[in-house]
C-alpha positions in Angstrom: -23.9 2.9 5.8 -22.2 -0.2 7.0 -19.7 -0.6 4.2 -16.5 1.6 4.2 -13.9 1.9 1.5 -10.2 1.8 2.6 -7.6 3.0 0.2 -4.0 1.8 0.7 -0.9 3.2 -0.9 2.6 1.8 -1.5 4.7 4.6 -2.9 8.1 4.5 -4.6 9.8 6.6 -7.2 9.2 4.0 -9.9 5.8 2.6 -9.1 2.9 3.9 -6.9 0.4 1.2 -6.2 -3.0 1.7 -4.7 -5.7 -0.7 -3.6 -9.2 -0.3 -2.3 -10.8 -2.7 0.2 -14.4 -2.7 1.3 -15.0 -3.3 5.0 -18.5 -4.3 6.2 -18.9 -2.9 9.7 -21.6 -5.4 10.6 -20.1 -8.7 9.3 -16.5 -7.7 9.4 -16.1 -9.0 5.8 -13.3 -7.5 3.8 -13.4 -7.5 0.0 -10.9 -6.4 -2.6 -12.5 -3.8 -4.8 -9.6 -2.5 -6.9 -5.8 -2.9 -7.2 -3.8 -0.7 -9.6 -0.6 1.2 -10.0 0.8 4.2 -11.8 4.3 4.7 -13.1 5.7 8.2 -12.4 7.1 9.7 -15.5 10.9 9.8 -15.8 11.2 12.7 -18.2 11.0 16.4 -17.2 12.3 18.1 -14.1 11.4 16.9 -10.7 8.5 19.4 -10.3 6.9 18.3 -13.5 7.3 14.6 -12.5 5.7 15.3 -9.1 2.9 17.3 -10.6 2.1 14.5 -13.1 2.0 11.9 -10.3 -0.1 14.3 -8.1 -2.7 14.7 -10.9 -2.9 10.9 -11.5 -3.3 10.1 -7.8 -5.8 12.9 -7.2 -7.9 11.5 -10.0 -7.7 8.0 -8.4 -8.7 9.3 -5.0 -11.6 11.3 -6.5 -12.8 8.3 -8.4 -12.7 5.9 -5.4 -14.1 8.3 -2.8 -12.6 6.4 0.1 -13.6 6.7 3.7 -10.1 6.0 5.0 -6.6 6.3 3.4 -3.5 4.5 4.7 0.0 5.0 3.4 3.1 2.9 3.9 5.5 5.2 5.6 8.9 6.1 4.3 11.8 3.8 5.0 14.7 6.3 5.6 17.4 3.7 5.0 17.7 0.4 3.2 21.2 -1.1 3.5 23.0 -1.2 0.1 19.9 0.1 -1.7 19.3 3.7 -0.5 21.1 6.9 -1.3 20.3 10.3 0.1 18.9 11.3 -3.3 16.6 8.2 -3.4 15.3 8.8 0.1 14.7 12.5 -0.6 12.7 11.9 -3.7 10.8 9.0 -2.1 10.0 11.4 0.8 8.7 14.0 -1.5 6.4 11.6 -3.4 5.2 10.0 -0.1 4.3 13.3 1.6 2.8 14.8 -1.6 0.4 11.8 -1.7 -0.2 12.3 2.1 -1.2 15.9 1.4 -3.6 14.8 -1.3 -5.1 12.4 1.2 -5.3 15.2 3.7 -7.0 17.5 1.2 -9.6 14.8 0.4 -10.2 13.5 4.0 -9.9 16.8 5.8 -7.5 15.1 8.2 -4.2 13.3 7.9 -4.1 9.8 6.4 -2.7 7.1 8.7 0.9 6.2 8.1 2.0 2.6 8.8 5.5 1.3 8.9 6.4 -1.7 6.8 7.4 -3.7 10.0 4.1 -2.9 11.7 2.1 -4.1 8.6 4.1 -7.3 8.2 4.0 -8.2 11.9 0.2 -7.5 11.9 -0.5 -9.6 8.9 1.9 -12.5 9.3 0.3 -15.9 9.7 3.4 -17.9 10.5 6.1 -17.2 13.1 8.5 -15.8 10.5 8.2 -12.3 9.2 7.0 -12.3 5.5 9.3 -10.8 2.8 8.1 -8.6 0.0 8.0 -11.6 -2.2 5.6 -13.4 0.2 3.1 -10.6 0.3 1.0 -11.5 -2.8 0.3 -15.0 -1.3 -0.2 -13.6 2.2 -2.8 -10.9 1.3 -4.6 -13.4 -1.0 -4.8 -15.9 1.9 -6.2 -13.3 4.2 -8.8 -12.1 1.6 -9.5 -15.7 0.4 -8.8 -14.7 -3.2 -6.5 -15.6 -6.0 -4.0 -12.8 -6.3 -4.6 -10.7 -9.5 -1.1 -11.2 -11.0 -0.1 -9.4 -14.1 2.4 -11.0 -16.5 4.9 -9.6 -19.0 3.4 -9.7 -22.5 6.5 -9.0 -24.6 10.2 -9.8 -25.2 12.3 -12.3 -23.3 10.3 -11.7 -20.1 7.0 -12.7 -21.8 4.9 -14.8 -19.4 6.9 -13.8 -16.3 5.3 -12.1 -13.3 5.6 -8.3 -13.4 7.6 -6.8 -10.5 4.8 -4.3 -10.0 2.7 -7.2 -8.5 4.8 -6.9 -5.3 3.9 -3.1 -5.1 0.2 -4.0 -5.6 0.4 -6.6 -2.9 2.1 -4.0 -0.5 -0.7 -1.6 -1.2 -3.3 -4.3 -0.4 -1.3 -5.0 2.8 -1.6 -1.4 3.8 -5.4 -1.3 3.3 -5.8 -4.7 4.9 -3.8 -3.8 8.0 -5.9 -0.6 8.3 -9.1 -2.8 7.9 -7.8 -5.1 10.7 -7.1 -2.1 12.9 -10.6 -0.6 12.3 -12.3 -3.9 13.0 -10.1 -4.7 16.1 -8.6 -7.8 14.5 -5.0 -7.1 15.2 -3.4 -9.5 17.7 -2.7 -7.9 21.0 0.9 -8.5 22.2 1.0 -9.6 25.8 4.0 -8.7 27.9 5.4 -11.6 30.0 5.5 -11.0 33.7 8.9 -11.1 35.4 9.1 -13.2 38.5 
């Protein structure tokens, strides 16, 4: 079989996005198959919330049947945005999904840092921001990004914030596809004279 499915995850305590790319081993073509997200429940104790997310993600993995799974690794500190509580909960969700991937694959999923992904996918000299990712992954895949828009209230018609999580999950899978197909730029070290 020349076509492989790569599942990428962007995990947070408010939204867990996942995407599926198809990589053709012969042609090197990469195609977006699916891009979705789930919202972890906010009610109940932490164990109930983790169990609910676990069940939803397990169902998604079982439905996709990926050949590879990549996960955006945990950021342990974000200036002015992270607290110990946030990092702990994020770590729990991230590693729980990692264990689900391990159970499915029979080996650990690959963890990629945000910086490694953004450096590997950047097209211009500057490092892309989270807000740049939808356009960047769309450009790499030669697609129109599948934006979702607010449908109610004062925000009706505005882009949903979850689009950035979806784009990050595509970026994880895309970086993995680039790695598997040897498309990542090799960094050359300059020689000192």
